C-alpha positions, 0 to 999 in steps of 0.5 A: 500500499503506497499510502502506508508505506509513505506514512511509515517512512515519513516521506511523500507518496510521490517520493516512494513512487519515484524510489520505486521507479529507480529500483525496478530500472535497477533490478530490471524487475516490476518488484510489485504488481498491482492487485485490487487491495494494493501491491503484491511483491513479485517472487524476485522481491520475495527472494530478494527480502530473504537475503536483505532481511537479515542484513536490515536487522543486523543494521537496525541492531547496531544503530539502536545498541545505545537506545534504552527501551522503556515501556513507561515511555510508550504513548501509542496503542498496542495492538494484539490478536488472540485465539477465540479461547485465549480471549477470556483466558489471556486478555485481562491477564495480559492487559495487566501486565502491560498496563503495570509496565506501560500506563500510557499505552492503549491496549487493544486486543481482538479475536483472531480472525480471517484477516489477522495474518494480513493485518500482521503482514500490513503491520496493523497489529503488533502480535498474534497468539494463537496455535501452530498455523501450517500455511504461513507468509514468509513475512511472518515469524513463529515463536513458541510461547508455551506448551499446551495440553489437550483436554477433554471437557463434558458436563458433570454427570455426563452418562458415559464420562461423568465419573472419569479423569482420564479418557481415550479415543475409544472412550470418545468413539461415537460421542457427538462433538462440540467444537470451537472454530479457530481461524487459520487452524481448524475451520475445515476440521477441528483437532479432535476430528483429525485425531480420531479419524486418523486412528479409525474412530468416528467423529461426529460434530454436532455444534461448531462456534467461534465463541468459547463461552458459546461451546461451553454453554451448549456442553452444560445442557448436552451429552457432547464432548469438547476437545480443547486447550487446557487454557480455558478461563475457570469461569467458563468451566462451571458444571463442567468436568476436565478429563485427560485424553491420552493417545497411544498411552501419551498426553497430547500437547501442542505449542501456543505460538506468537506470530509477528512480522519478520522485520520485528524480530529484534524489535525491543517492543515485540520482544517485551510483549512475547516475554509477558505473554509467555510469563502469563501462560507458564505460570 
C-alpha cells in the first residue's frame, strides 16, 4: 500500500513512487504488481527480501544498541490478536501486565479472525497469539510461547464419561462433539476430528461456534464432548468436568505460538510483549 508505506517512512507518496521507479530500473524487475487491495511483491522481491532482511536486522540492531527500551515511555496503542479460546483466559491477564509497565499505552486486544495474518503482514497488529498455523507467509515469524495440553470437557453427570478423570479415543468413539472454530487452524476440520479419524474412530460434530463461552454453555445442557486447550478461563468451566486425553498412552500437547512480522524479530517492543505473554502462560 503506497499510502501506508509513505506514512511509515515519513515521506510523501510521490517520493515512494519515484524511489520504486528507480528500484525497478536498477533490478530490471517490476518488484510489485497491482492487485485490487494494493501491491503484491513479485517472486524476485520475495527472494530479495529473504537475503536483505537479515542484513537490515543487523544494521538496525547496531544502530539502536545505545537506545534503552522503556515501556513506561510508550504513548501509542498496542494491538494484539488472540485465538478465540485465549480471549477470556489471557486478555485480562496480559492487559494487567502491559498496563503495569506501560501505563500510557492504549491496549487493544481483538479476537483472531480470517484477516489477522494479513493485518500482521500490513503492520496493523503488533502481535498475534494462536495455535500452530501450517500455511504461513514468509513475511511472518512464529515463536513458541508455551506448551498447551489437550483436554476433554464434558458436563457434570455425563452418562458415559461423568465419573472419569482420563479418557482414550476409544471412549470418545461415537460421542457427539462440540467444536470451537479457530480461524487459520481448524475451520475445515477440528483437532479432535483429525485425531479420531486418523486412528479409525468415528467423529461426529453436532455444534461448531467461534465463541468459546457458547461452546461450554452447550456442553452444560447436552451430552456432547469438547476437545480443546487447557488454557480456558475457570469461569467458563462451571458445571463441567476436565478429563485428560491419552492417545497411544501419551498425553497430547501442542505449542501456543506468537506471530509477528519478520522485521520485528529483534524489535524491543516485540520481545517485551512475547516475554509478558510467555510469563502469563507458564505461571
